[in-house]
C-alpha positions as CSV (number, residue, x, y, z in Angstrom):
1,M,133.4,82.1,83.2
2,S,130.7,84.0,81.2
3,R,127.6,85.4,82.8
4,A,125.5,83.2,80.5
5,A,127.2,80.1,81.8
6,W,126.4,81.1,85.4
7,I,122.7,81.7,84.4
8,R,122.5,78.3,82.8
9,F,124.1,76.7,85.9
10,V,121.5,78.3,88.2
11,L,118.6,77.2,85.9
12,V,120.0,73.6,85.9
13,L,120.1,73.7,89.8
14,G,116.5,74.9,89.8
15,L,115.4,72.2,87.4
16,L,117.0,69.4,89.4
17,A,115.6,70.8,92.7
18,G,112.1,70.7,91.1
19,C,112.6,67.1,89.9
20,A,113.8,66.1,93.3
21,A,110.8,67.6,95.0
22,L,108.5,65.8,92.6
23,A,110.2,62.5,93.1
24,L,110.1,62.8,96.9
25,N,106.5,63.9,97.2
26,K,104.7,61.6,94.6
27,E,104.5,57.8,94.8
28,P,105.1,56.0,91.5
29,T,102.5,53.5,90.2
30,L,104.2,50.1,90.2
31,G,103.3,47.4,87.7
32,L,101.8,43.9,88.2
33,D,105.3,42.4,88.2
34,L,106.6,44.7,91.0
35,K,103.6,45.2,93.3
36,G,100.6,43.2,91.9
37,G,97.2,44.7,91.6
38,V,93.5,43.9,91.3
39,S,92.3,40.8,89.3
40,V,88.8,40.9,88.0
41,T,87.2,37.8,86.4
42,L,84.4,38.7,84.0
43,Q,81.8,36.2,82.8
44,T,80.3,36.9,79.3
45,Y,76.7,36.2,78.5
46,D,74.6,36.2,75.3
47,S,73.7,39.8,74.3
48,P,70.0,40.8,73.9
49,N,70.5,41.0,70.1
50,G,71.4,37.3,69.9
51,T,75.2,37.5,69.9
52,K,76.4,34.2,71.4
53,A,78.9,34.1,74.2
54,N,81.4,31.9,72.5
55,A,85.2,32.1,72.3
56,E,85.2,34.2,69.2
57,N,82.8,36.9,70.6
58,T,84.5,36.8,74.0
59,D,87.8,37.7,72.2
60,R,86.0,40.6,70.5
61,T,84.8,41.7,73.9
62,K,88.3,41.4,75.3
63,A,89.6,43.7,72.5
64,V,87.0,46.4,73.4
65,L,88.0,46.0,77.1
66,E,91.7,46.6,76.2
67,Q,90.7,49.8,74.4
68,R,88.5,50.9,77.3
69,V,91.3,50.2,79.9
70,N,93.8,52.2,77.8
71,A,91.3,55.1,77.5
72,L,90.7,55.1,81.2
73,G,94.5,55.7,81.7
74,L,95.1,52.3,83.4
75,S,98.6,51.5,82.2
76,E,100.3,48.1,81.6
77,P,97.2,45.9,82.2
78,N,97.1,42.2,81.6
79,I,93.9,40.9,79.9
80,V,93.4,37.3,78.8
81,R,90.5,35.1,77.8
82,S,90.0,32.2,80.2
83,G,88.1,29.2,78.8
84,E,85.2,29.9,76.4
85,N,83.4,32.8,78.1
86,R,85.5,34.3,80.8
87,I,88.0,37.2,80.8
88,I,90.6,37.9,83.4
89,V,91.6,41.5,83.8
90,E,94.6,42.4,86.0
91,L,95.1,46.1,86.7
92,P,98.0,47.7,88.6
93,G,97.6,50.8,90.8
94,V,93.9,50.5,91.2
95,K,92.7,51.7,94.6
96,D,88.9,50.8,94.4
97,A,88.5,47.3,93.1
98,D,84.7,47.4,93.0
99,E,84.7,50.6,91.0
100,A,87.1,49.1,88.5
101,A,84.9,46.0,88.1
102,E,81.8,48.3,87.6
103,Q,83.6,50.3,84.9
104,L,84.8,47.2,83.1
105,G,81.3,45.6,83.2
106,Q,79.4,48.5,81.6
107,T,78.2,47.6,78.2
108,A,78.5,51.2,77.1
109,Q,75.8,50.9,74.3
110,L,75.3,54.5,73.2
111,T,72.2,55.4,71.0
112,V,70.6,58.7,70.0
113,H,66.8,59.1,69.8
114,P,64.1,61.8,69.1
115,V,62.3,62.8,72.3
116,V,58.5,62.3,72.1
117,A,57.5,63.5,75.6
118,G,59.1,64.5,78.9
119,S,58.5,64.6,82.6
120,I,56.8,61.2,82.8
121,T,56.3,60.0,86.4
122,D,55.1,56.4,85.8
123,K,57.8,54.2,84.4
124,D,55.1,51.6,83.4
125,Q,53.2,54.2,81.3
126,K,52.4,52.8,77.8
127,P,54.3,54.5,75.0
128,S,52.1,56.6,72.6
129,K,53.3,54.8,69.6
130,K,54.6,51.3,68.7
131,G,58.5,51.3,68.6
132,N,58.7,54.1,71.3
133,R,60.1,53.4,74.8
134,I,59.8,54.9,78.3
135,V,63.4,55.4,79.6
136,E,64.7,56.8,82.9
137,S,66.4,60.2,82.7
138,D,69.6,61.1,84.6
139,T,68.4,64.7,85.0
140,P,67.2,65.3,88.6
141,G,63.4,65.7,88.9
142,E,62.7,64.7,85.3
143,G,61.7,61.1,85.9
144,Y,61.2,59.4,82.6
145,L,61.2,60.3,78.9
146,E,59.3,58.8,76.0
147,I,61.8,58.4,73.1
148,G,61.4,57.3,69.5
149,P,63.2,54.6,67.6
150,T,67.0,54.7,67.4
151,A,68.4,57.3,65.0
152,L,72.1,56.7,65.6
153,E,74.2,53.9,67.2
154,G,77.7,53.5,68.5
155,E,79.0,52.5,65.1
156,D,78.1,56.0,63.8
157,I,80.5,57.6,66.3
158,T,84.2,58.0,65.5
159,G,85.5,59.7,68.6
160,A,84.7,61.2,72.0
161,Q,86.8,63.7,74.0
162,P,86.2,65.6,77.2
163,G,85.9,69.4,76.8
164,Q,85.1,72.6,78.6
165,P,83.9,75.0,75.9
166,Q,82.4,77.7,78.2
167,G,85.2,77.4,80.7
168,T,82.8,76.1,83.4
169,E,80.7,73.0,82.5
170,W,82.4,69.8,81.4
171,V,81.0,68.1,78.3
172,V,81.9,65.2,76.0
173,D,82.5,66.2,72.4
174,V,81.3,63.4,70.1
175,D,82.3,63.1,66.5
176,F,80.2,61.3,63.9
177,S,81.1,59.3,60.8
178,R,79.9,60.6,57.4
179,A,76.8,58.4,57.7
180,G,76.3,59.3,61.3
181,S,76.6,63.0,60.5
182,K,73.8,62.6,57.8
183,K,71.6,60.8,60.3
184,F,72.1,63.4,63.0
185,S,71.6,66.2,60.5
186,D,68.1,64.8,59.6
187,L,67.3,64.2,63.3
188,S,68.3,67.7,64.4
189,A,66.5,69.3,61.4
190,A,63.2,67.6,62.4
191,A,63.7,68.7,66.0
192,A,64.4,72.3,65.1
193,C,61.0,72.6,63.5
194,A,59.1,70.9,66.4
195,E,57.8,72.4,69.6
196,G,58.0,71.6,73.3
197,D,59.9,68.4,74.4
198,Q,60.0,67.3,70.8
199,R,62.7,69.9,70.1
200,R,65.0,67.8,72.3
201,I,67.3,64.9,71.3
202,A,67.9,62.1,73.8
203,I,71.4,60.5,74.2
204,V,71.0,57.1,75.8
205,L,73.8,55.1,77.5
206,D,72.9,51.5,78.5
207,N,69.1,52.3,78.6
208,K,69.4,55.5,80.6
209,V,69.1,59.0,79.2
210,I,72.3,60.8,80.2
211,S,71.6,64.0,78.2
212,A,68.6,65.4,76.4
213,P,69.5,68.9,75.1
214,E,67.1,71.1,73.1
215,V,68.1,71.8,69.5
216,Q,69.1,75.5,69.4
217,V,69.3,76.0,65.6
218,P,66.3,77.7,63.8
219,C,63.9,75.7,61.7
220,G,65.4,74.9,58.3
221,S,68.8,74.4,59.8
222,S,70.6,71.3,61.2
223,I,73.6,70.1,63.2
224,Q,76.3,68.2,61.4
225,G,79.7,66.5,62.1
226,G,79.2,66.0,65.9
227,T,77.5,67.1,69.1
228,Q,78.1,67.7,72.8
229,I,76.9,65.6,75.7
230,S,76.3,67.8,78.8
231,G,74.8,66.9,82.2
232,G,76.5,68.6,85.0
233,F,79.5,66.2,84.9
234,T,82.5,66.4,87.1
235,V,86.0,66.1,85.5
236,D,86.2,62.4,86.5
237,E,82.8,61.6,85.2
238,V,83.4,63.3,81.9
239,N,86.7,61.5,81.4
240,E,85.1,58.1,82.3
241,L,82.1,58.7,79.9
242,A,84.5,59.8,77.1
243,A,86.6,56.7,77.6
244,L,83.5,54.4,77.6
245,I,82.2,55.9,74.3
246,E,85.7,56.0,72.7
247,G,86.3,52.4,73.6
248,G,83.0,51.3,72.1
249,S,80.2,49.1,73.3
250,L,80.8,45.5,74.4
251,P,79.6,42.9,71.9
252,L,78.5,40.7,74.9
253,E,77.0,41.4,78.3
254,V,79.6,40.9,81.0
255,K,79.3,40.6,84.8
256,P,82.2,40.5,87.4
257,I,82.1,37.1,89.1
258,D,85.4,37.4,91.1
259,V,87.3,40.5,92.3
260,R,90.5,39.9,94.2
261,F,94.0,41.2,94.9
262,A,96.9,39.4,93.1
263,G,100.4,39.7,94.4
264,P,103.5,40.6,92.2
265,T,104.5,38.2,89.5
266,L,108.1,38.6,90.5
267,G,109.6,37.8,93.9
268,K,111.2,40.2,96.3
269,Q,114.6,38.6,95.7
270,A,114.3,39.0,91.9
271,I,113.4,42.7,92.3
272,D,116.3,43.3,94.8
273,D,118.8,41.5,92.5
274,S,117.7,43.7,89.6
275,I,118.0,46.9,91.6
276,W,121.5,45.9,92.8
277,A,122.5,44.9,89.3
278,G,121.5,48.4,88.1
279,V,123.5,50.1,90.8
280,V,126.6,48.0,90.0
281,G,126.2,48.6,86.3
282,I,125.8,52.4,86.6
283,A,128.8,52.5,89.0
284,L,131.0,50.6,86.5
285,T,129.8,52.7,83.6
286,G,130.7,55.9,85.6
287,L,134.2,54.6,86.5
288,F,134.8,53.7,82.8
289,I,133.8,57.1,81.6
290,V,136.0,58.8,84.2
291,A,139.0,56.5,83.3
292,V,138.7,57.4,79.6
293,Y,137.7,61.1,79.8
294,R,139.1,62.0,83.2
295,F,137.8,65.4,84.5
296,V,135.1,65.9,81.8
297,G,134.2,62.3,82.2
298,L,133.6,62.9,85.9
299,M,131.3,65.9,85.0
300,A,129.5,63.7,82.5
301,T,129.0,61.0,85.2
302,L,127.4,63.7,87.5
303,A,125.1,64.6,84.5
304,L,124.2,60.9,84.2
305,A,123.1,60.9,87.8
306,S,120.9,63.9,87.0
307,Y,119.5,62.0,84.0
308,A,118.2,59.3,86.3
309,L,116.5,61.9,88.5
310,L,115.0,63.7,85.4
311,A,113.7,60.5,83.8
312,Y,112.2,59.2,87.1
313,A,110.5,62.6,87.8
314,M,109.0,62.7,84.3
315,L,107.7,59.2,84.6
316,I,105.8,59.8,87.8
317,A,104.6,63.2,86.6
318,L,103.0,61.6,83.6
319,G,101.5,58.9,85.9
320,S,103.1,56.1,83.9
321,T,103.4,52.6,85.4
322,L,106.9,51.3,86.5
323,T,107.5,47.7,85.5
324,L,110.7,45.7,85.7
325,P,111.5,45.8,82.0
326,G,110.8,49.5,82.1
327,L,113.2,50.0,85.0
328,A,115.8,47.9,83.2
329,G,115.2,50.1,80.1
330,F,115.9,53.2,82.2
331,V,119.0,51.7,83.6
332,L,120.1,50.8,80.0
333,A,119.2,54.3,78.8
334,I,121.6,55.7,81.4
335,G,124.3,53.8,79.6
336,M,123.0,55.0,76.2
337,A,122.9,58.6,77.5
338,I,126.7,58.6,77.6
339,D,126.7,58.5,73.8
340,A,126.0,62.2,73.4
341,N,128.8,63.1,75.9
342,V,131.2,60.7,74.1
343,L,130.4,62.4,70.8
344,V,131.1,65.8,72.2
345,F,134.3,64.8,74.0
346,E,135.8,63.0,70.9
347,R,135.0,66.1,68.8
348,A,136.6,68.4,71.5
349,R,139.7,66.2,71.4
350,E,140.0,66.6,67.6
351,E,139.5,70.4,67.9
352,Y,142.1,70.8,70.7
353,A,144.6,68.6,68.8
354,A,144.2,70.9,65.7
355,Y,144.2,74.2,67.6
356,P,145.8,73.8,71.1
357,S,146.6,77.5,71.4
358,A,142.9,78.3,71.3
359,G,142.4,76.7,74.7
360,L,140.3,74.0,76.3
361,R,137.1,75.9,76.7
362,R,136.9,76.8,73.0
363,A,137.7,73.2,72.0
364,L,134.8,72.0,74.2
365,M,132.3,74.5,72.8
366,V,133.3,73.6,69.3
367,G,132.9,69.9,70.2
368,F,129.3,70.6,71.4
369,N,128.5,72.6,68.2
370,K,130.0,70.0,65.8
371,A,128.3,67.0,67.7
372,W,125.0,68.8,67.7
373,S,123.9,67.5,64.3
374,A,124.6,63.9,65.0
375,I,123.0,64.1,68.4
376,I,119.8,65.6,67.1
377,D,119.5,63.3,64.1
378,S,120.0,60.1,66.2
379,N,117.6,61.3,68.9
380,V,114.9,62.5,66.5
381,T,114.9,59.2,64.7
382,T,114.4,57.4,68.0
383,L,111.7,59.9,69.1
384,L,109.9,59.3,65.8
385,A,109.8,55.5,66.4
386,A,108.7,56.1,70.1
387,G,105.9,58.4,69.1
388,L,104.6,56.0,66.5
389,L,104.8,53.1,68.9
390,F,102.7,55.1,71.3
391,F,100.1,56.3,68.9
392,L,99.7,53.1,66.8
393,G,100.6,50.4,69.3
394,S,98.6,49.0,72.3
395,G,99.4,47.6,75.7
396,P,103.1,47.0,76.2
397,I,103.9,48.6,72.8
398,K,102.3,51.8,73.9
399,G,104.0,51.6,77.3
400,F,107.4,51.2,75.8
401,G,106.8,54.2,73.5
402,V,106.2,56.3,76.6
403,T,109.3,54.9,78.4
404,L,111.5,55.4,75.3
405,T,110.3,59.0,74.8
406,I,111.0,59.9,78.4
407,G,114.4,58.3,78.2
408,V,115.4,60.2,75.1
409,I,114.2,63.6,76.3
410,A,115.9,63.2,79.6
411,S,119.2,62.1,78.0
412,M,119.2,65.1,75.7
413,I,118.6,67.5,78.6
414,S,121.4,65.7,80.6
415,A,123.9,65.7,77.8
416,L,123.2,69.0,76.0
417,I,122.4,71.2,79.0
418,I,123.5,69.8,82.3
419,A,126.8,68.2,81.1
420,R,127.6,71.3,79.1
421,V,127.2,73.6,82.1
422,L,129.3,71.3,84.4
423,T,132.1,70.9,81.9
424,E,132.1,74.5,80.9
425,V,132.4,75.6,84.5
426,G,135.1,73.0,85.1
427,V,137.4,73.8,82.2
428,S,137.1,77.5,83.0
429,N,139.0,76.9,86.2
430,K,142.5,78.3,86.0
431,W,144.3,75.3,87.3
432,I,142.3,72.9,85.1
433,S,143.0,75.1,82.0
434,K,146.7,74.9,82.6
435,H,146.7,71.1,82.9
436,P,145.0,69.8,79.7
437,A,146.0,66.2,80.3
438,V,143.8,66.2,83.4
439,T,140.7,67.2,81.5
440,G,140.5,64.2,79.2
441,I,140.2,66.3,76.0
442,G,143.9,67.4,75.8
443,D,144.8,64.3,73.8
444,I,143.0,62.4,71.1
445,G,143.7,59.0,72.8
446,R,145.7,56.0,72.1
447,V,143.0,54.2,70.1
448,R,142.5,57.1,67.8
449,K,146.3,57.6,67.3
450,W,146.7,53.9,66.5
451,L,143.8,54.1,63.9
452,D,145.3,57.3,62.4
453,R,148.7,55.6,62.1
454,K,147.4,52.4,60.6
455,N,144.6,54.0,58.5
456,P,142.8,50.7,57.8
457,D,140.8,50.5,54.6
458,L,137.6,48.9,55.9
459,M,135.6,49.6,52.7
460,K,138.1,47.7,50.6
461,G,136.5,44.5,51.8
462,R,132.9,45.8,51.7
463,R,131.7,43.0,49.5
464,N,133.1,40.4,51.9
465,W,131.5,42.2,54.9
466,L,128.1,42.2,53.3
467,A,128.4,38.6,52.2
468,L,129.4,37.6,55.8
469,S,126.4,39.5,57.2
470,G,124.1,37.8,54.7
471,V,125.4,34.3,55.6
472,V,125.1,35.0,59.4
473,T,121.5,36.3,58.9
474,V,120.5,33.2,56.9
475,I,122.0,30.9,59.5
476,A,120.2,32.8,62.3
477,L,116.8,32.8,60.5
478,S,117.1,29.1,59.7
479,G,116.7,28.5,63.4
480,I,113.1,29.7,63.1
481,F,112.5,27.0,60.5
482,V,114.4,24.3,62.2
483,N,113.4,24.9,65.9
484,G,110.5,27.3,65.5
485,L,109.9,30.1,67.9
486,N,109.3,29.3,71.6
487,L,106.4,31.8,72.1
488,G,105.8,32.8,75.6
489,V,102.4,32.9,77.4
490,E,101.8,36.4,76.2
491,F,101.8,35.2,72.5
492,A,100.7,31.6,72.8
493,G,98.4,31.4,75.8
494,G,98.6,28.7,78.4
495,R,97.0,27.6,81.7
496,V,96.1,29.1,85.1
497,L,96.4,26.8,88.1
498,E,95.3,27.9,91.5
499,Y,95.9,25.9,94.8
500,S,94.9,26.3,98.4
501,T,97.4,24.8,100.8
502,Q,97.5,23.6,104.4
503,K,100.6,25.6,105.3
504,T,101.2,29.2,104.3
505,V,103.2,29.3,101.1
506,T,104.7,32.5,99.8
507,A,105.1,33.1,96.0
508,D,108.9,33.2,96.5
509,D,108.8,29.7,98.1
510,A,106.7,28.3,95.4
511,R,108.8,29.9,92.7
512,E,112.0,28.5,94.1
513,A,110.5,25.0,94.6
514,L,109.2,24.8,91.0
515,A,112.6,26.0,89.7
516,N,114.5,23.4,91.7
517,A,112.2,20.7,90.4
518,D,112.9,21.7,86.8
519,V,109.2,22.3,86.0
520,N,109.0,23.7,82.5
521,D,107.0,26.6,81.1
522,V,106.2,28.3,84.4
523,A,105.6,32.0,83.4
524,S,104.7,33.5,86.8
525,V,103.8,32.7,90.4
526,Q,101.5,34.9,92.5
527,E,99.8,35.0,95.9
528,T,96.1,35.8,95.8
529,D,93.5,36.5,98.4
530,G,93.0,33.8,101.0
531,G,96.6,32.7,101.0
532,K,96.2,30.8,97.7
533,I,99.0,30.3,95.1
534,L,98.3,31.0,91.4
535,V,100.7,29.5,88.8
536,R,100.5,30.7,85.2
537,T,102.1,28.4,82.7
538,G,102.5,27.9,79.0
539,T,100.5,25.1,77.2
540,I,101.3,22.1,79.4
541,S,100.0,18.5,79.5
542,G,98.0,16.9,82.3
543,E,101.1,15.1,83.5
544,E,103.0,18.4,83.7
545,A,100.1,20.0,85.6
546,Q,100.2,17.2,88.1
547,Q,103.9,17.8,88.6
548,V,103.2,21.4,89.5
549,Q,100.6,20.3,92.0
550,D,102.9,17.8,93.5
551,V,105.6,20.4,94.0
552,I,103.2,22.8,95.7
553,A,101.9,20.0,97.9
554,T,105.4,19.2,99.0
555,I,106.0,22.7,100.5
556,G,102.4,23.4,101.5
557,G,101.4,20.1,103.1
558,T,98.5,19.8,100.7
559,A,97.6,21.4,97.3
560,D,93.9,21.4,96.5
561,L,93.2,22.5,93.0
562,E,90.8,25.5,93.1
563,R,91.1,26.5,89.5
564,D,92.4,25.1,86.3
565,E,91.6,27.1,83.2
566,K,93.1,27.6,79.8
567,I,94.0,31.2,79.0
568,S,94.4,33.0,75.6
569,A,97.3,35.0,74.6
570,S,97.4,38.5,76.2
571,F,99.2,39.7,73.2
572,G,96.5,38.5,70.8
573,K,96.0,38.8,67.1
574,E,94.8,42.4,67.1
575,L,97.6,43.6,69.4
576,R,100.1,41.7,67.2
577,D,98.8,43.3,64.0
578,R,98.9,46.8,65.6
579,A,102.4,46.1,66.8
580,L,103.5,45.0,63.3
581,I,101.9,48.1,61.8
582,A,103.6,50.3,64.4
583,F,107.0,48.7,63.6
584,G,106.4,49.1,59.9
585,V,105.4,52.8,60.1
586,A,108.3,53.5,62.5
587,F,110.7,52.0,60.0
588,L,109.1,54.1,57.2
589,A,109.2,57.3,59.3
590,Q,112.9,56.8,60.1
591,L,113.6,56.1,56.4
592,L,111.8,59.3,55.4
593,Y,113.6,61.4,58.0
594,L,117.0,60.2,57.0
595,A,116.0,60.7,53.3
596,V,115.3,64.4,54.1
597,R,118.3,64.9,56.4
598,F,120.7,62.9,54.2
599,K,119.4,61.1,51.1
600,W,117.0,58.2,50.6
601,T,120.0,55.9,50.0
602,F,121.1,56.5,53.6
603,G,117.6,55.8,54.9
604,V,117.4,52.5,53.0
605,S,120.8,51.4,54.3
606,A,119.9,52.3,57.9
607,V,116.6,50.4,57.8
608,I,118.3,47.3,56.2
609,A,120.9,47.4,59.0
610,M,118.2,47.6,61.6
611,M,116.3,44.6,60.1
612,H,119.6,42.7,60.0
613,D,120.2,43.3,63.7
614,V,116.8,42.2,64.8
615,A,116.8,39.2,62.6
616,I,120.0,37.9,64.0
617,V,118.8,38.3,67.6
618,V,115.5,36.6,66.9
619,G,117.3,33.8,65.1
620,L,119.7,33.2,67.9
621,F,116.8,33.0,70.4
622,A,115.2,30.4,68.1
623,W,118.3,28.3,68.0
624,L,118.7,28.5,71.8
625,G,115.0,27.8,72.4
626,K,114.6,30.9,74.6
627,P,111.1,32.4,75.0
628,I,109.8,35.1,72.8
629,D,107.7,37.1,75.3
630,G,106.9,40.6,76.3
631,I,110.4,41.2,77.8
632,F,112.0,40.0,74.5
633,L,109.7,42.4,72.6
634,A,111.0,45.3,74.7
635,A,114.6,44.2,74.0
636,A,113.9,44.0,70.2
637,M,112.5,47.6,70.2
638,T,115.6,48.8,72.2
639,I,117.9,47.0,69.7
640,I,116.2,49.1,66.9
641,G,117.0,52.2,68.8
642,L,120.6,51.2,69.4
643,S,121.1,50.3,65.8
644,V,119.8,53.5,64.3
645,N,121.7,55.6,66.9
646,D,125.0,54.1,65.9
647,T,124.3,54.3,62.1
648,V,123.2,57.9,62.2
649,V,126.4,59.0,64.0
650,V,128.5,57.3,61.2
651,F,126.3,58.8,58.5
652,D,126.6,62.3,59.9
653,R,130.4,62.1,59.7
654,I,130.2,60.6,56.2
655,R,128.1,63.6,55.1
656,E,130.4,66.1,56.7
657,R,133.5,64.6,55.2
658,W,132.0,64.2,51.7
659,R,130.9,67.8,51.6
660,G,134.2,69.0,52.7
661,S,136.3,66.8,50.5
662,K,138.4,67.6,47.4
663,P,137.0,67.0,43.9
664,T,139.4,64.1,43.4
665,D,138.3,62.3,46.6
666,T,136.0,59.2,46.2
667,F,132.9,58.7,48.3
668,A,134.1,55.2,49.4
669,A,137.3,56.7,50.7
670,Q,135.5,59.4,52.7
671,A,133.0,56.8,54.1
672,N,135.9,54.7,55.2
673,K,137.6,57.6,56.9
674,A,134.4,58.6,58.6
675,A,133.9,55.0,59.9
676,V,137.4,54.9,61.2
677,E,137.1,58.3,62.9
678,T,133.9,57.3,64.7
679,L,135.3,54.0,65.9
680,P,136.6,55.3,69.3
681,R,133.1,56.8,70.0
682,T,131.5,53.5,68.9
683,V,133.8,51.4,71.1
684,N,133.5,53.7,74.2
685,T,129.7,54.0,74.0
686,G,129.4,50.3,73.5
687,L,131.6,49.4,76.4
688,G,129.8,51.9,78.7
689,T,126.5,50.3,77.8
690,M,127.9,46.8,78.0
691,F,128.9,47.2,81.7
692,I,125.3,47.8,82.6
693,L,124.0,44.9,80.5
694,A,126.6,42.5,81.9
695,A,125.6,43.4,85.4
696,L,122.0,42.8,84.6
697,A,122.8,39.5,83.0
698,I,125.1,38.2,85.8
699,I,123.5,39.8,89.0
700,G,120.0,40.6,87.9
701,G,118.6,37.1,88.2
702,D,116.5,35.0,85.8
703,S,113.9,37.7,85.3
704,L,116.2,39.9,83.3
705,R,118.8,37.4,82.0
706,D,117.2,36.8,78.7
707,F,116.5,40.5,78.3
708,S,120.1,41.3,78.9
709,I,121.4,38.6,76.6
710,A,119.2,39.8,73.8
711,L,120.5,43.4,74.3
712,L,124.1,42.3,74.6
713,V,123.9,40.5,71.3
714,G,122.0,43.4,69.8
715,L,124.6,45.9,71.0
716,V,127.5,43.9,69.4
717,V,125.6,43.2,66.2
718,G,124.3,46.9,66.0
719,T,127.9,48.2,66.5
720,Y,129.1,45.9,63.7
721,S,126.2,46.7,61.3
722,S,126.7,50.5,61.5
723,V,130.2,50.1,60.1
724,F,130.1,46.9,58.1
725,V,126.5,46.7,56.8
726,A,125.0,50.2,56.6
727,T,128.2,52.0,55.5
728,P,129.1,49.5,52.7
729,L,125.5,49.6,51.5
730,V,125.4,53.3,51.2
731,T,128.7,53.3,49.3
732,Y,127.2,50.9,46.7
733,L,124.0,52.9,46.4
734,Q,126.1,56.1,46.0
735,Q,127.6,54.7,42.8
736,K,124.1,54.5,41.2
737,W,122.3,57.4,43.0
738,P,125.1,59.8,44.1
739,M,124.7,62.3,46.9
740,A,125.7,65.8,45.9
741,K,128.8,67.3,47.4
742,E,127.3,70.7,47.9
743,K,124.2,71.3,50.0
744,A,121.3,72.4,47.7
745,Q,120.5,76.1,48.0
746,K,117.8,78.2,46.5
747,A,118.8,80.2,43.4
748,T,118.8,84.0,43.8
749,I,118.5,86.6,41.1
750,E,120.5,89.8,41.5
751,R,120.3,93.0,39.4
752,D,122.9,95.8,39.0
753,D,122.1,99.4,39.1
754,S,121.1,99.4,35.4
755,G,118.5,96.7,36.0
756,A,120.4,94.0,34.1
757,V,120.3,90.5,35.6
758,V,123.6,89.4,37.1
């Protein structure tokens, strides 16, 4: 084996050792569903400027709180309006509940003023002019400042970021809008020509001067675009201040009226079942890969184990929150990670069949090189979607973007580095190299032989395939119009019912009793402080609420109703709008990438296939009456990733065949050949993923059953659409807007010795 391979092997061992050390020494942050967290109930009040504390303005306040919580780095929160003027904020991984409540309750009203006078000792001193105010200063020993009327307000600020420009003192860099920049320019120009304290500008947060720097520019100059807030801040203080300013001021005044611990929304049994299902699914996937690809399959399975370690280490290093859908997504991504290995092994099989005398190691290396393009294209399109979901989405959309990004990066490291090192070391062994049948790449496989022998013309019936897909899509979507969508609590809101009982009742006991009594629309059951039971439901009638109370009373001796409030959708209108924008831009970005890498006709075909896949799954859930909730949303986003991944692999082979074909070959024939050649990879990848999904659906319990069903259907439909929707579409578009056979190259001008142009 080459020296370079040994160096890569040692580097891989070092990487895995580092990940293992990180995983063992740092505790992960668990989500509300796995561990629970702090629940803060905020009461909203009329603001001093006359804004009424009604449902509409409370929703506006809730939206600002969502931005503030995200800016503070508190992942996967749950924020809902309760009644007309209360907001319930549930935060995972918070150690200091009182501090969290204080941060949430800050109005964060930022204003900028001219300084009139400084070092005032009497707070009751009368201002020198009408419209001025005496305000307390945060600077030690300064006492109070007299400030003039407001020159800038929070609406003039477009952003705030922590910074350390001098390498020592932490500051907050504040950016102004165009109008804000003009106002600050006028203010700083006036201060630059003044003397004494009047050369200063006061930055006021919630009626307290947090910074009052002196303007350092000469008279006749001004400061434009932005400024810095300094004040001897620590790194935690500067991050908190930047987050408060970035999130914006609250439209209403809020005060915490209840701070408590809330237990996990899922029971211990559900969590244990999900973990066991993941273990079984991964084991079955590993056995399947070994059965199909033998020795190199075993090496790929070891690489998959390293993928799990890499993904977990990256997750806790970034401080992301682990939730059950996130864990299920990682388990699923382990199944998806085999795709790159399958692509390489199928290519290596083809290469060895064509040039057996060149040896196994060469076939394997050529397999990695030829599969590289498809692997990169499929992963880049997924990363584009993940990045846009993170930057444009909020709440669960943003969290899924992080999870998806980590999964894709870890799978690429696992497949392209770790699996390559292990397989290269393995096939370099003398005994292995003399027994190609043991390696798994010494033969193209029975499925591929059968396909080569039959040579089915799938594109001959492309009109029928597209018609069938259209009919199925219409039938699926008609379920939305016939039955409507069963929106979960996250989308439609519901009720919160809290009971105190005579006997101690665990959340698991209450959850089981409600399930046995066939009580509908129960979203979650939690234990809260004082041994109380909190039940969150969808929109239910008074009779159904009484049924819930009767069930709790049966197991608890009594059930005294402590709280009964209506709650708004946690995935409200603004979040829904941002999610739709994120989805739309993600589709557009993938279309543009495929247009650059292939041709715009390929991008359009891939996006239509993705929309087809999601539409069928949504329609099926509408017909079955299953809930459309946050877990389903995660499933829908995963289906998009599965769909584009499959389609790009087929498109990559189409492009390769078309550019290497004879002048007499037709595009439809080459597309058909490409689809047939990639079928073994499609089937093997699909089966590997299906083992994990089946285990999650059968063993994983109710909490993941709908998630698994959605993905199983999406996997089947996505596999179908890559061959029978995307490929036929691109062949039709090729007839009108053909893709060139030769890759476009820049023209060059050459001259001979005489200077003539050749």
